[in-house]
Structure formats: structure tokens, C-alpha cells
N, C-alpha and C positions, 0 to 999 in steps of 0.2 A: 469563538467558542468549539474546545477539542472534543471527541468520542473517549470515552475510554470503560471498558464496563471493568476492571480489575484495575486496581494501581501495578499490581505484580510484581518479579523483584527484581532488584535491579543488578545482584550480584548473578539472577540468571539472564540476565538480558547481555550484561559485561560479556560472560561467558560464551554465549552465543556467537557476537562480535565481534569475539577474539579468533576464535576458531574457525571463520568466516574468511579470517586472514589464510589458514591453508590452502583458499582456492585462487588466491592473487597470483598472476605470475607477472614479471616485469616483462614491457611493455604492452600491458593489456589497454583495453578502454573501459572503463570502468563505468557503470550507474552508479549512483550514489543517491539511495534509499534517505525518505523523511522520518521522522520523530524518532521514540526515544532507544531505541534498541541499534536503527541506522546511523545514528549519531554516534552511540558507542565506537560501533566501526570508522566511522570518519574520523574519529580521533586516532585507533588504533591503526588507520590507515597512514593517518600522518607520519607516527612516528617513525613507520616504516620507507616514508618518500625522504626524511628526514634524514635516514640512515643512508640511502642512497636509491630508494627501489624507484625504478621511472614507472610512470603510469599516467594515464590523464581519466580526467573522469565528467560524466554529464550528470549536473544533480538535477533530481524531480522537485525539487522549489526551492524560492529563493532563499529560504532558512538554510538548507544544507546548502548550498552554492556558498552563504556566508561561511558557514563553520568547517567547507572544504577552504576557503581558503585562507580562513585563520589558522588553519594546519599546518598550511602552505601545498597542499593538493594542486597540480597545475589543471586546470579546468577549459573546457570545449563545449561544443555545440553537439547538436543532432543535424545543424545543416552544415558544419565541418564535417564532422563523423556521424556517417546514419549508421553506420553496424556497432557493435558494440559485442566484447567479448564475455561483458558478465555483468551479471545486475547484483547488486544486496541488498535489498532491502527489510522491511520487516511487517510485520502485519497484524491484523486487531484479531483475526482467528484463521484456522488452516486445520483441513480435516485429513484423515486419514488418505486419501485422493489427491493429495495436495490442490485443493481448493481452495481458496482463500476471501477473507472478506479485509480488503483495504478501503481507508480513505478517514479515518478517526480524526486524522490530523488535517482532511484539508486536501491532500496532493492527488489524489485518485487518477485525474486527466492526466497530469502529465507522469505520473508513478506509472502507470498501465503505456503508455505513447513510448515511456524507456524500456524499459521491462521487452515490451513489443521488439522491439528494435537490436534486440540483443538476443546472442545464439544461447545464453542461460540465463538462467535467475534463480539465485540459493536464499531463502527466504530464511530471514533468522528471529526467531522470538524466545519467547519466556515461558514458560512450561501450566502458564494457565493460558495463553491462546490454543495450545491446542484442544479440539472438539473432535467428537465421534459425527456431529451435525452440524451445520452453519449453521447460523440464525438468531445465538444470543444476544450479540452483536449486533447491534440497531444496523442498517444498508445503508450504508450514505447513496443517493444518487444526486450525482450534481446536472444539475437545470440553468439553461436562461433565465433571468429574471420576468422577460417579457413572457405575458402571460401566465404568471404561475400558479392561482388559480387552476386555468382548464389543464395545466399538466399535471398537476396535483390532482385532479380528478379523473384522467385519463390512464395514469397509476392504480388509482384507486382499483377502477372497470375493470385494469389489463390485471390483476395480481389477483382481484377478485376472482376472476374465471379460472382462478390456478385452486382456488380453497386458501388462497390467504389474507391474513385478514388483519392489523393490526393498525395503532398509529402512525401517519407520517408526518411528521414533526419541520416546518423550517429552523434550521439549524442558526440562534445565536435569536428567534424570535423577530418579527414583524418591523420592531422598530430599529432594529441593528443587526441585521443578517449578514452571517457571517460571509464574506466574499472572496470566492479562491484566488489564485494567482493572476488565471482569466479571465476573470471578472465575471464569474458566475455563483449560482445559491448552490445549497445541498440542505434536499431533504433528506431527513434520516426514519427510515421506515421501519420500523420497528414489528416484525412479521414473528418471531418466533422462528422455531426447527421452518428449515427450506427445505423439503424431502427432493428437489430435484431442481437444481441450481439451473443448470441448463436453462432450462425452459422458463425459467425466471428471467434470466439474461437476454435470453431470445424475444420476450416480452415485454423488458425495457427498453431494449435498441430500436423497439419499434411504433415506439411513444416521442412523437416530434415535443420537440421542449428538453428532452432527454440530451443533456450531453455525452455523458457516462454515467456509468455504477459501476460498483464498488467491490463486483464479482470478480475474479479473476479465478480465470479454467482455465487448463493447459497452458497456463505460462511458468509457474514453478517447478524446474527438475530436482528439487531437494529444498529440504529445512534444516535447519539446524536447531535443536531444543537447546535454551539452555534449562540446566537442573541445580538440584546442589549442590550434587557434587560431580560435576561434570558434564557434559553434552550427551545428545541422542540428534539420532540423524535416520531421516524421514530421504526416500529418490521413489523414483520412479522411469 
């Protein structure tokens, strides 16, 4: 099961993805994101590679890796290439300060590891993903299966101290929980507005059992937003 706030506009996603090709230079080591918008980028990059562009990619999920291989993009790992030049990835929400919510597709842990290993991260989204304040999209929180109920209660207590409340649901349900590439589960927290993402990130990081969360703060250097008739760019 994957979370999705809105269907979005596939033409906008494609425009953003194709515009991101301008960020790519020959010889780059690239982080290849997951999700529908990132898939458009991987397909567009594949055309360039088949035309002679020399790059190497590190995929953020098994699915992204399969697509990249099908497109003929050479792949490596962070063990072989621990420092990347650029990551291109999508997001579920992006605010004016380039703070993100990610993880709707369940790959947030690997996405954050790859983004952190990159000199730059450029986010590609359709116009519906741009928000004034994060939180309309449920925040994914990756957790270990052991002690799940205790971890959820600890998350509720920690977020409650920040004045946040809302349903915290196990993705996929108790009978068929979603399992990440790392073997973990995901709790989707419907907090609504998140007025202080930095405080929330610190609170979640302090909870034993939380592997990672979908707040990507200080990682994106730019965002390319697909529009009906072109793209918009945000940068910091």
C-alpha cells in the first residue's frame, strides 16, 4: 500500500522530470529517486544514456533500480561510491523553505541515506505537492516491527508534547503490514499542520524503535515544480 494525497497531473510530473535533466552533467554520480515523478526522470535519463551520456546511478529502492536497469543506466552502490554529485527525487509535499515530506512510496530510509550522501538534492514535483505548511499528507514514520505498539505509544506521547494529534495508522493494517526494503514497517501519522518540522523531527528521532521519518529538512537545494505550461523553480 502506498500513500497518495492527490493523483496529481502526470503532464506536470513529466515536465518537472524532463527539466531536471538540465542539472545532469557527464561523469556524474547520481542518486535516482523513487515514485512516479522520479520514474519519469529515470526514463528521460535513460534516453540520454542510450544517446551517449556517461553517468552512473545509485537507486533508492529496488523498484527504482529495476527501472534504471531496464533503461540501460549503469548502477553502483553507496559502498562503492559513497559520495554522489546529485540526487533527483520526488516528494509528497514541499514548502517554501524546501522542507519536504517523503515516504509515500515506502522508500524514505534509503531516499534519505542517498540524499545525505549527495552534494545536491533537486526535488521534482507536480504543482499539487507545493504547500504553505507541511502536514496535509500523512507523515510516514519507519519503525522496527519489534515492540510496535510500544513504539506507537511513545510516538503519540512525544508528538502530543508538541501539541500534535491525529491518527497514527500502520500502513497495510495489522494483517498485511507494508514491509519496506529494509524489512521495517511504516506508521502514517495524520497530524495536519506541522508548524515546527524541526522540533517534530528531533522528537521522532529520540523515540527508540523509530528507524527514520519522512521529514527531509535541509537536504533539498532546489525544487522543480511542473505547471500546466512549464515549470517553476525554488532554490535556497
